[in-house]
C-alpha positions as CSV (number, residue, x, y, z in Angstrom):
1,M,-134.1,102.7,-115.9
2,R,-133.7,103.0,-112.1
3,S,-133.0,106.7,-111.6
4,A,-134.1,110.0,-113.2
5,F,-133.1,113.6,-112.6
6,Y,-135.7,116.2,-113.6
7,L,-134.3,119.7,-114.0
8,L,-136.5,122.7,-113.6
9,D,-135.0,126.0,-114.6
10,V,-138.1,128.2,-115.1
11,A,-140.4,129.9,-112.6
12,P,-143.3,127.6,-111.4
13,Y,-146.1,129.9,-112.6
14,G,-146.7,131.4,-116.0
15,S,-145.9,128.3,-118.0
16,E,-146.8,124.6,-118.0
17,K,-143.2,123.4,-117.7
18,A,-143.1,123.2,-113.9
19,Y,-146.6,121.6,-113.7
20,G,-145.6,119.1,-116.3
21,L,-142.2,118.3,-114.8
22,L,-143.7,117.8,-111.3
23,N,-146.4,115.5,-112.7
24,A,-143.8,113.5,-114.7
25,S,-141.7,113.1,-111.6
26,A,-144.7,112.0,-109.6
27,V,-145.6,109.2,-112.0
28,S,-141.9,108.0,-111.9
29,I,-141.8,107.2,-108.2
30,E,-141.1,103.6,-108.9
31,M,-137.6,104.8,-109.7
32,E,-135.2,106.9,-107.7
33,V,-136.4,110.4,-108.7
34,T,-134.7,113.7,-108.1
35,L,-136.2,117.1,-108.9
36,G,-133.4,119.6,-109.3
37,L,-134.4,123.3,-109.0
38,Y,-132.0,125.6,-110.9
39,A,-132.1,129.3,-111.9
40,D,-135.8,130.5,-111.7
41,G,-136.9,127.0,-110.9
42,V,-135.8,127.6,-107.2
43,Y,-139.0,129.7,-106.8
44,L,-140.9,126.4,-106.7
45,A,-139.4,125.7,-103.3
46,L,-140.7,128.9,-101.7
47,A,-142.9,128.3,-98.7
48,G,-146.4,129.9,-98.5
49,Q,-147.3,129.7,-102.1
50,D,-151.0,130.0,-103.1
51,G,-151.7,129.2,-106.7
52,Q,-155.4,129.9,-106.3
53,A,-154.7,133.6,-106.8
54,L,-153.6,132.6,-110.3
55,A,-156.2,130.0,-110.8
56,A,-153.4,127.4,-110.8
57,P,-152.6,124.5,-108.5
58,T,-150.1,125.3,-105.7
59,M,-147.0,123.5,-107.0
60,S,-145.3,123.0,-103.7
61,D,-148.3,120.8,-102.6
62,T,-147.2,118.2,-105.1
63,I,-143.8,118.1,-103.4
64,Y,-145.5,117.3,-100.1
65,A,-147.8,114.8,-101.7
66,Y,-144.9,112.7,-103.0
67,P,-142.2,112.4,-100.3
68,E,-140.5,109.8,-102.5
69,I,-139.3,112.6,-104.8
70,R,-135.9,114.0,-103.6
71,V,-135.9,117.8,-104.1
72,L,-132.6,119.7,-104.5
73,A,-132.3,123.5,-104.8
74,H,-129.1,124.9,-106.4
75,E,-127.9,127.2,-103.6
76,P,-126.1,129.7,-105.9
77,S,-129.4,130.2,-107.8
78,L,-131.1,131.1,-104.5
79,A,-128.3,133.5,-103.7
80,R,-128.5,135.3,-107.1
81,R,-132.2,135.9,-106.5
82,G,-131.8,137.1,-102.9
83,L,-133.6,134.1,-101.5
84,L,-132.7,132.6,-98.1
85,C,-132.9,129.0,-97.2
86,E,-135.3,129.9,-94.3
87,S,-137.9,130.9,-97.0
88,L,-138.0,127.4,-98.5
89,I,-140.3,124.5,-97.7
90,E,-138.6,122.0,-95.4
91,R,-138.4,119.1,-97.9
92,V,-135.8,120.9,-100.0
93,E,-132.1,120.1,-99.8
94,L,-129.6,122.8,-100.7
95,V,-126.6,121.9,-102.8
96,D,-123.7,123.7,-104.3
97,D,-122.5,123.6,-107.9
98,A,-120.4,120.6,-107.6
99,D,-123.0,118.5,-105.7
100,F,-125.7,119.6,-108.1
101,L,-123.6,118.4,-111.1
102,Q,-122.6,115.2,-109.4
103,R,-126.3,114.3,-108.8
104,I,-127.1,115.0,-112.4
105,R,-124.2,112.7,-113.5
106,A,-125.2,110.0,-111.1
107,A,-128.7,109.7,-112.6
108,E,-129.3,107.3,-115.5
109,C,-131.6,109.9,-117.2
110,L,-131.7,113.7,-117.3
111,I,-135.0,115.2,-118.2
112,I,-135.4,118.9,-119.0
113,L,-138.7,120.3,-120.3
């Protein structure tokens, strides 16, 4: 397998899904790895997070630690939550519905936790 698309559709804190998905994508960097943030998953891309207040790791730090991981945020999901692209960390690429689906289809494997 040469490429994988990891889909995160839940908020980054309050469950182990985001943490598990980030770590799974980090150990897959020998492949072309894309992390797609959809629905509440877009909250992972917000700048200025501090997981210490929740006694949890700051998830966005993992994105910075692995620049090999391509990070996409579903722009309509951001809009539905009243989030602006200026509030995101700089490593995130915004994509519309069509581009998001095209990137999923282009990957050899889709992983949803």
